[in-house]
C-alpha positions in Angstrom: -79.5 31.5 -4.6 -80.9 31.6 -8.2 -84.2 30.2 -9.3 -82.4 27.5 -11.3 -80.9 26.1 -8.1 -84.2 26.2 -6.3 -85.9 24.3 -9.2 -83.2 21.7 -9.2 -83.6 21.2 -5.4 -87.4 21.1 -5.9 -86.9 18.2 -8.3 -85.4 16.2 -5.5 -87.4 17.5 -2.5 -90.2 20.0 -3.5 -90.6 21.6 0.0 -86.9 22.6 0.1 -87.3 24.8 -3.0 -90.4 26.4 -1.6 -88.7 27.0 1.8 -85.8 28.7 0.1 -88.2 30.9 -1.9 -90.7 31.9 0.8 -89.4 30.6 4.1 -91.8 29.1 6.7 -95.4 30.1 5.9 -98.6 28.9 4.3 -97.1 28.0 1.0 -94.4 25.9 2.6 -96.8 23.9 4.7 -99.2 23.5 1.8 -96.3 22.1 -0.3 -95.5 19.6 2.4 -99.1 18.3 2.4 -99.2 18.2 -1.4 -95.9 16.3 -1.5 -97.2 13.8 1.1 -100.3 13.3 -1.1 -98.1 12.7 -4.1 -94.8 13.8 -5.5 -96.1 15.5 -8.6 -98.7 17.8 -7.0 -95.9 19.0 -4.6 -93.5 19.4 -7.5 -96.0 21.4 -9.6 -96.8 23.7 -6.7 -93.1 24.2 -5.9 -92.3 25.2 -9.5 -95.3 27.5 -9.5 -94.1 29.2 -6.3 -90.6 29.6 -7.5 -91.6 30.8 -11.0 -94.1 33.4 -10.1 -93.0 37.0 -10.1 -92.5 38.4 -6.7 -91.9 42.1 -6.9 
């Protein structure tokens, strides 16, 4: 799945995009907490996780 699809899914539900990028882990659970605290912190975190370069 491409980054564009993950970002579109993140616009709807940010933890889904993070899950598709990194699976279950610290970033996923952090994104759930951020999304519960407010939609925009979770969205910004999701776009950061998806957009960063993972070699």
